[in-house]
N, C-alpha and C positions, 0 to 999 in steps of 0.2 A: 436502487439505483441503476440508471441509465446507462446504457454499454453505448462507447465509441467503437464505429464499427470502418475501417478504412477499406473504403468499396474504391479500388482501382482498377484500370485496364493497365496488362504489361507485354510484353512479350514473352517468347519459351526460354527464354535467358535469363528474364527476371528486372527487363530494364523498363522504364512506364514511359520513356523519350530516347531521344537523341539527343548527345550533351546539353544542348539546351536545352534539350525540353518538348522537341517538338515532338509530337505523338501522330501527325496525320496519318504515315504508312498504316495504322490502324481503322481508320476511316472504310475503305472496301468490304470489312469483315460485320458493319454495323448493317445486317442486310433486314428482309422482312422480318425472318423468323427470330431474330434476334431484339430486333426492335418489340416483336411482340414479347417476347419474354421481358423486359424492362418495365415494359408497359402494364403486366398483369401483376409482375412480382414488385420492381423499384422504380415506379413513376414516376416517385420525387428527386430521382438522380438526374433526370433530364431537366438540361438547364429551360429555363423560362420559354427562348423562342423556340425554342425545338420543339418543345409540349405545344405550343400555339400553330406551328407548324402540323402538327402529327395532330391535330385539333383534340389534345387529351391533356387541354391545361384546367381544365376544370375536376379532374380526377383528386380525389383526397390524396393525404398520403399513405403509406402502407408502414414503413417503419420508420421513417425519419420527421423526424416539423424542424430541424436543425443543420444548417451544416457549417462547417467550419474547412476554411481554405488558406492556404497562400497565399501572400502576394502573387508568385509565377503564375499561379492558377485562374488567380483573378486579374492578371493583366489579358489572359488568355480573350477573354471576352468583352474587356475593357478597349481594348484595340477595335474591336469590332463597332463599339459602341454602346455594350449592355453592360450599365452602372450598377444592374442588381439582375448578375443571372439567375437568380432563385429567388423570384419576386414571391412564388408560394411557400417558402421556407424563413424560417427566422435564421441571418446572414451577421457572422462572423470571419472577418480577414485577418490574420496574422500579418503584419506588417510594422518594422521599426522605421521604414523610408517612405510609408504615406499617412502623411498627416494627417489631413482630413479626408473625409467618407464622400466621396463623389454621389453618394444618392443615401438618401436618411433612411432607405431601408437596411444599409451594411453596415455594419458597426467594426472597428478598426481596435483591434487586441494590439497594442505597442508594447508593453508589459505587462510580467507575469502570465502569459499564454498558459502554463500549467495553472496557474492557480485560477483562470477562467474555464477551462472545460473540465475540473474538477466541479466547479460552481455549477456550470449545468448539468454533468452528470447527475450532479446531488436534488437533482431538483424532482418533482411528482411528475410522473406523466408515462403512460404506455408505450410511448417511440421513442428512438433513441437519435445519435447524435451520428450526420454524415462526414468523416475526415474526406473531403473530398481529391489534398494533396497539395502540396507534392512532397519531392522528396525529403527535404530539408525538414518540410511542417512535421512529416511521418516519423522522422527521427527525434525529434525534441520531443513527440509524444509518444513513442513507441512504446513505453510501461503502464500509459495510458488506455493502448487499445486493447478492446475488450475482445474484437472478433477482425476478421478477413476474411472478405467479397474481393476474389482477385477472377478479373476476366481475362485470361491467356489467349495469345491472337495468335495463330501457327505463323510465328516470321521470328526468327535468331536476327540479333541486332551485332553481337558482336562485343558492344561495347556502348556505352549510355548514363544514360541517368538511371543511378537503382530506387527500387521501390525505398530503400530506407537508406538515407545521408545518412550516417552515426557511425560510431564506435562500436568492435566487436562486443556485442554481450547477448548470449544464449536466450531465447524466447521463446520457449515450449507453445505449442498449438494441436489440436485435435482436429482430424476435418470429420465435419459434419456433412458434407453433402458434394456430389461433384453432377454438374450436368454439361455435354456435349452436345454441339450443334452439328447441324450438317457440314456446316461450311470450314469445320477445324477448329470453334474455338470453345474454350471450355473456361467454366464457372465454377469454383473451387470455393467452397464455404468453410471457414476454420473458427472454432471458439481456443480464447486465450486457456491454456490450462494454469490455476491459480493453485 
């Protein structure tokens, strides 16, 4: 069974963006040290245009071969003209409002998202599935998430878009790894206790 990993950036108080989902306040923390970490450990989580700009587009995937994202996350790149933001991965966008994919490499999942994710998890393969976001999608898939990789930036927002937009339900995870960067960014990896 392949793992579904929610690889997410958030503030120290657990928000992935402001109320509208804007997370640009985190960009200053993506410095040389942090980019080196992403390039070495999670190169496939960088969008294709960023990989090309950094000269690492040819790096093979280390952890994921598939990305699932919500319409809001997909729209961030789409507004900039990127119809296939992760052209190095199989791409799925969960959306009930996007009726047709703007790119042949991107499959729209309008119905039975849970069934699609379970189908992807059941595939044979060593690499997992990258859950890119956002809050609504993570909330819908919370019971299917096997691993959390939380990139915590040293800012407090007070309010905003939570990591999970879902009703109250306790899900316990075990802390596997912690990495601290000089600029105060903290990356924690958790695995679900089943």
